[in-house]
N, C-alpha and C positions, 0 to 999 in steps of 0.2 A: 213949290211948296210940295213938302212926300206930302201922298196921298196913301192910305193901307185904309182897308175894307175886312171885313168881320164883321160874324155872329154872338147873339147872344141864343143860347137858346137854350129851353127850359123844360121841365118835367113837372106835376104834381105829386107827390108821392106822399106814406104816411105819414110824414111829419110838415108837408107843404112843401109850398112852389119852389123849386131847385130849381138854378140857373149852374152850364158849363160855364168854365173856365182852364184856364193854362198857365203854368209857371213858365217862364222860359231855363231856360236849361244852363250846367254852365258854374263855376263853383264862383264868377264872384256876379250871377244872381239870385246865390243863396239866401240873401236876404229881401231881392227884388218883389216888390206887387206881381200880384197876378193875375189875368188880363181873356179878355174875351181873343179867340182864338182870330188872327187878321194877320194881313201882310199886305205887302207893295202891292200897287193896280198896276196890273204889263200893260202893256202896248197892243191894244185889238183885245181888249176887257172892258168891261162896266164893274162898275160896281159890287154890283152883285153876282154878278160874278167870278169876281176875287174871292169875296166873302165865303161865298162854298167854296170853291178849290181851296180857299184856307181852313176849313173847318176841315176838310178830308184832309189836306197834307198832315196837320197839326194836332187831331185827336182820332182819325177816323171814323165817323161816323156825318153820314149821309146827310145831309139839312136839306125837308122837305119848304115849302112853301112858307114864305118868308116875305116880314111885311119893314118895311125902312123904317129903325126909329132915329133919322142926324145924323146928324156930326155931332161931333168936338174936333176943338185947335187943341192940343199942347199949350199952355202959356210959356213953358221954354225954349222946346224947339222948333214951336209952331208947325208941325207935323198934325195934318187931318184927317181921321177914322171915321167912315162912314160904319155905318150899324146896322141891320137887317136881325130882328126878330122872329122865329116862328117854336113851334114843340117839337123838340126832339123824337126821333121816330118812337114807338114803343120797346121796341128791343134795342136801343141803344146802350154802346158796352163800349164807354173811349177807354182810349190807353195813348200813350207815346205812339204816336206814326211818325215823327220828328226830331233828327235831333236837337230840332229847335226847340223844345220842351222836355221838361222832368217828369210833369206832373198834369197829368186835364184830367177835371174832376167835376163832376154834379157836387155845386154844393149848396145846402142854405141859404137861403136873401138873406138871411142874418151873416150869415157866416163871411159869403161874396163883400156882403157891403164890407166889411174890417181887409176882407185880401186884396180885393183889387185897388189896380190902383185906383188912385184920385176921383180923377180928373175923366174915369171911365167909371166912375159912379152913376155918372148920370144918364147913363142907360140902363143898369136900373132900376131907375126912379123911371124915368120914360116906359119901358118892360111894363110894371104896377100897372100903369094910367091904363096903359092901352087896351094889358088884360080887366080892368076895369071896365071899361066903355064895354067892349063888346060883353062883358056880365048884363049888361043894362039896356 
């Protein structure tokens, strides 16, 4: 089974909570859903190391402290994705830092939920639950 790891970085903005998502590049991906920045776990890496590396490689953003949001498995491909969440550094300016993505943006939660791959939406739900528990 293939294992990928990535991050769901968030920030609080004037319009509410935003999350950092990426869109895969290539004409064939024009209508593809967005995703958390993620990639395959390399030999000798743990999932969190991979998540940090892939986020930096795809968006140019260095992740700070992270919290596990668990994993999910794609129904069709059976690929498993482990996700980590953390608050984005205040000065984060995401950019397309890799040929793999053609967009890297902070999106409002409602827009992110519409754009993200439907099976990855569980990470948004888990993030919101985790943030709510932090406030109580």
